[in-house]
N, C-alpha and C positions, 0 to 999 in steps of 0.2 A: 618504807615497806608497805605501809597502807596505801601509798599512792600507786605502787606497783600492782597491789591486789585489786585496787579500783579499776586501773586500766585493763588488767586481765579480765575482770568481770564485764566491762563494757565490750571488749573484743568478742568474748564468748556470747554475749547477748546478741551482738550484731550478727554473728555467724548463725545463731539459732533462728533469728528473725529471717535471715536470707534463705536458709534451708527450708523454713516453713513456707516462705513466699513461693519457692520454686516447686514445692511438693503439693500443688493443688490437684484436685480431682483424684483419679485412680487409673491404673494401667489395665487395659483390656486387650483381648485378641479377637479378631474377626473369625467366625466359623464358616464363612463362605465368601465368594466374590460379592462385594458390597458397594452399592452406589453411595456417593456423597451429594448432598443437596445444599442449596444456598439458604434453606429455611427448613423448619420442622414440619415437613409434609412430603409424602410421596409424589405429590403434583408440583413440588417446587423445582426450580431449574437445576438440571444436572450439572455438576461442576467437577466431578472426578470419580475415581473408584479405588477400592482397596482389594488386595489379594487375600486369599484364605490364610489365616494365621498371622496377619500383620499386627505388629505391636503398636498401639496408639494410647494416648492419654485422653480421658473423657471427663466431662464436667457439665454442670447446668442441666440436669435432668428435668424435662418438662414435657408432658403429654406423650411420654414413651420415647422421646427423642432426646439426644445428647449432642453437645458441641464436641467435635473431635479435634485433637491437637497432635503435634509431633510429640513423641515420648519424652524428649528433653526440654519441652517448652516451658518458659518461665512466666509468660504473660497469660493469665487466666481469664482475660476478658473475652466475651463473645465475639468481639470485633476481630480478635487475633486467631479465631478458630479456622481450621482448614476446611470445614464443612460440618454438616449435620447428618446423623445417621440414626436408625432405629436401634435402640439399646438392646433389644432382645436378640440381635445377631452379634453382639459383642460380649464375649465370655471372659470370665476371670482366669481361666486356664486355657492354654493352646490345645485345640483338638485336631486341627489340620495345619499344615505348613506348606504352602505352594507359592513361594516368592516369585515375583515377576519384576524383571528390570524394566525401567522406563526412563524416558528422557535420554539426552545425550550430553556427555561432559565436553564442554568447549571453553575456549578462552577468548577474551576480547583482544583483537589485534592491536588496538590502541585505546585511549580513553573513549568510553562509550556511554551515552546517556541511557537510563532506564526510565520509561515513562509510564504514566498511569493507564494509558490506552494505546492501541495500535495506531498511532497517528503522531505526526511530528508536532501537532498542537497540544498533545497530551501533556499533563503536568509532569515535570521532571522529579522522579522519586529519588534517584541516586545516580552516581556516575561510577561505572566500572573502571578500574585502572588497567593500564596496559598489562596483558598477560594474566589478568585475573580470571580464575576458573570458575565456571557456574554450570548448572544443569539447564538445558533448554528443552522445551516441549510445547505442545499445543500450537503448531504453526497456523498462522492466520495471514494468508497472502504473503507479503515480504517480511512479516513480523513474527517473532516467537516470544513465548512467555519465558521469563528468567526466574530460576529458582536458586536457593542456596546449594552449594555442592553437597551438603549433608542432608538435604531434604529427603524424606522417606515417603511422604504422602503425596500421591499424584492428584493434585486438586488445583483448579484455577484460583481458588481462594488462598492457596498456600504459596502463590507466586509473589515475587517482589514487584514485577511489572513487565513491560514489553520493551524489546529492543529490536532493531533492524537485523535480520538474519545474515545479511551479506557481510557484516563486519565481524562475524565469529569465525574461528578456525577450530577444527577438531583437536581435541587434547590428545597428546601422545605421551609415552613414557618419558621422553626428553623434556617436554614442556612441564610435565608434573614434577620431574626431578629438579628442574631449574628453579621452581618456586618453593621447593622444599616440603610443602604440606606439613609444616611443623606446628600447626595450630595457631599461627598468628592471625590476627584479624585482617591484616593487609597481606593477602597471599601474593600479590604482585609487586611488592615494594622492592624486593631484592632481585627481581628477575632481570636478566640482561635483555637487550633489545632483540627481537626476533630476527633470525637469519632468513626466514622465508619472506615472501612478498609483504611489503609494507603498504598499508592502506592509508591513503591521504584523505583527510576530511575536507568536506566542502563547508567553508566557514559561513557561506550564505544560508545554509540550511539550518534551522534551529533544532532539527531532529537528531540525526546521528551522523558521525559521532560527536562527542563533546569537544569543543575547542578551548584553547587557553583564553580566548577572548570572551568566553561565556561569563557574563557578569553574575549569574546566579551561583551562589555558593552551595556546597554540598555538606550537610552535617554528617557526622559519623554514624548517625542513627540509621539502621537498616542495611549497613554495609555487609557484604558477604563475609562470613567467618566460619571456622571449623576446619576440620581436616578430612582428607580423602585417603582412605587406606589403600596401600599399594596392592596389586593383584596377588592372591595367595600363591605360594610356590607349588608347582605341580608335584603331586605325590607319585610314588613309584607305581607303574602300571601293573595291575593285577588281572589276569585273564578271567573273563566271565566264566560262570559255571553253567552246566547244562542241567536243566530242570524239565519236568513234565507236569503240566498243569492238570488239575482235576476238576476245573470249573470254568465258566466263561469269564474272561478278563479282557477289558478294553485296553487297546494300545493307543496312546495319544501322541500327537505330533510334538508336544512340549511337556515340560514338567508341571503341568497344571490340568486339572480336570475340565477347565474351560476351553482348552485347545481342541483343534479338530481331531476327529477320530480316524486313525489310520486303519485299524482292523480290529477284529474281535477274536481272541484266542478261544478255541473250543476245547472241551475236555479231551485229554489224551495228546494235545499238541506239545511238541518238544521245542524249546527255545533256549537261547543262552542269555543270561542276565548278569549284570555286573555294574560297577562304578556307581554305587548308590550315592545320591545327593538330594537333600531336601525331601527325603522320604520317597524317592522314585528310583527305579532301576532303569538302566539302558537295556534295550531289547535287541538281540541279534538272531539271525536264522540259525537253525540247528547245524547246518553244514558250513556256515560262514567262518572263515579264518579271520580272527579278530586281532588287531594290533592296536598300538596307542593312538593312532590317527583315524581308526575306523569310525565311520558314521553309523549310528544306530538306526534301525528301522522305525524306532519310536520309544516310548517310555511307559512303564506300568508302575502302579502304586506298590511300594515295597511291602506294605502290610498284607496286601492281597496275595502277592507271590509267596511270601513267607508262610502264609496261612494255607493257601490252596495249591501249593506246588510241592511235588515230591522230587527228591534228588534222582536224577537219571544218569547213570554211568554208561557211557558209550561202550559198546562191546568192541574190544580190540580186533583189528583186521585179521590177526593170526588165529583168533579163536573162531572166526566165522568160517563155516564149512559150506562150500558151494553146493546148492541143491542140484541133484542130477536132472539133466534136461529130459523131459518126457519123450518117449520113442515116438517117431512119426507114424501116424496111422493113415494108410492109403484110403482115400475116399473116392469112389467112382463119380465121375462128373455126371450131373443130371442133364437129360436132354432138354434142350431149349424148347419151351412151349410157345406155340403161336398165340399172340394176344387175341383175346376174344373181342369181337366187335361190340362197341358200346353204343347203345341206342341213345340218340339225342332227341329230346322232346322239343317239338316246335315251340317257338316263343308265343306265349299267350297273347291273344288280341285284346286291346284295351276295351273295357266295357263301354257300351254306348252311353252317352251323357243323357241325363234326364232332361225333360223339357224345362227350359228356363234356367238350367244350370250352366255356368260358363265352362267352356271347354279349355282344358290346359294344353298348351301347345306341346307337341311331341318333342321329347329330347332326343336329338340325334346322337348316335354312338360316336365316340371319337374316331377319327379317320387316321388310320395308320398306313404310312407309305414306306416302301423300302427302296433305297437307292441302289445303284450298281455296286457299290462297295459293301452292301449288306447292312448299312446303318439304317435303323428305323426311326422315323419321325412321327410323333403323335400330334395332331391338331385337334384342339378342344373347341367346340362351338360355344362361345361365351354368351350367345344370346339366350341360352337355356337358363342362365343364372341371373338375367336381368330382373331387377325389382326384388330380389331375394335378400339383399344385404340390409343390415340394420343401419339406421342413421348414426352418425358419429356422436359421441357423448358431448354434452355442453360444458365447456370449461368454466370453472368458477373461481380460479386462483391465478396468481401471476408470480413467476420467479425467473430471474435472469432474462427478462424480456420475452418469456414464453407464457401463453395462456395454457392452463392445464387443468386436469381433474383427476383426482384419485379414485379410480373406479372400484377398487377392492383392496382391503388390507386384511392379511391373514397371518396366522402364526402356526407353524408346523415344526415337527421334529424329524430331521433327516440324519441317519447314521449317528445318532446320539447327540446332534447339534440342533439348537433351536434357531429357526429362521423366521424373520419377519419379512413378508413378501408384500410389496406395494405394486399394484397394477395401475399404470398412469397413462392417461391419454394426453398427448401433446398436440395442441392445435398450431400447426405451422404450414406454410406454403412452400418452405424450402427445406430440403433434407439437412438436418442438424449435423454440424461438424462433431468430431470426436471430443474435442476439448469443451465445447458448449454442452454436450450431453453429460460429460463428467461433472462439470460445474453444477448443472441442474440436479443431477442425482445426488451429489454431495450435500446440497442444501436439504433435500428430503431426508437423507441419512442422518444429518445432524438433529433433525426434529424427531426422529424415531429410534435412534440408537439406544441400546441397553447393554449393560455389562454382560458378558458371556453369550450374547445373542448376536447373530449375524443378520444382515439386511440385504435383500435382493430387490432392486428397482427394475421393473419390467416396463419398457417404454413402447407405446403403440402410437402410430401416426394416423392422420386422416385417411380414410378408405380401408383401413385394416379391420379384420374381424377380431374383436377384443376377446373372443373365446378361443382363439387359435394362438400360435406361437407369437411372441413379441419380437419387435424389430431390434430394439437395444436391450441388453442385459448388463447391469452394473451391480457388482457384489461388494459388500463391505463386511469387515469384522467390527468389533467395538472400538478400534483405534485408527483404522485406515482402509483405503480402497484395496480390494483384492484383485479384481479383474473387470475388464470392460470388453464387450464384443457385440457385433451386430450380425443380423441374418438378412442379407439383401433379398433372398428368395421370398421372404414374407411380404415384400412390397409388390408382388406380382398382382396386377389388377388395379393398383392404385395410381395416383397421378405421378408417383415418383419412379415407376418402372412400367 
């Protein structure tokens, strides 16, 4: 009996020790979109971001900064942190909740190495088994960062390592069902061989994927574990209700205040709102017929609508009485008046130049000729503008083989969005190709991107007026490139046109 009591005491003690070890720090919630840094400073390297209301575990408070961990983390060392953030933006209670999906769930087509850097010479961290499911994000050339499928914090410090992107396949309901997602550490152990295309490894490459001849063994430490919940069942469709707002309300493109602004509702506007999710309503037009597959015009905060909207009941058609049309009134036509002659003042003669003052050459007016078909052609005398152009800026940096100079950096707000604008002079004798311009602009974006802020790179070429329109325009949000386009007309008068 005493032996049994002793064993029970030991087991309970071990459980208490294990629970206390896992319960380090405390749970907090972000109150806004928040950057993660690789050190305790706003000038430290950006490694990721969190959405408003995200649940995290924090510890190691120092100089107003804390280490941030996954909510279920058990390793409380600073080396295991997903990043560092300012503690004043992490609240004990959730005040906002605007979740954002990130990464893409994929599976390894066969055994695949995960390395410490995006290079085949990087140290092997672990090996994914065939059909093992993971999250991938932060593409870097032909490589992607690999995360546990249960990861919630989008941070480069939260990743397991790097793998070659070409050996991943997008996860489907079939692949997820085949591995069960029953919480086993080895998600791919019981999976059948894929019916799709099979990837054959190159045994001569030490990089990807891992081969049976790889002499390096893989310990169980760091293997992907956890479960991925199946998608929730669709609830019954409830038609949106018609409301009339009594204040200005912003309509966003997604369920987050950091997304682009679609429009602003004005007091008195009538809209349809419905399908609340994560504190946001879907928004539809007043006259729009809405069904289960309808796409909304945007999203509005549920709290704003509930507070500042009044229920608006549409008047039935049968109750609407047509207004009588006004009787036509005969109006006598006014006699056409002859246009009065307009006196044209003669052009003033240029004032005579003072003695010793240089005389500016007269600028001849553009010559306009009309062809037989009626098409007009204007010829501009370009000699009048000779010597008026400013010299090109002097480049002081190099990227992707181009010498360049950032002429101006500004931050403005447009339609509720914050834009960081970079005016860049690109010193080149050859018109840059689209891909080269995209790569160049992406490098500048990575150095200047901020969460919830968008970046516009305006590219000027030699001979262009940097106070005028740019030749190339490349726009980004905080995760990807949005658009790229050029204005060939801006090259008029340069060596390129």
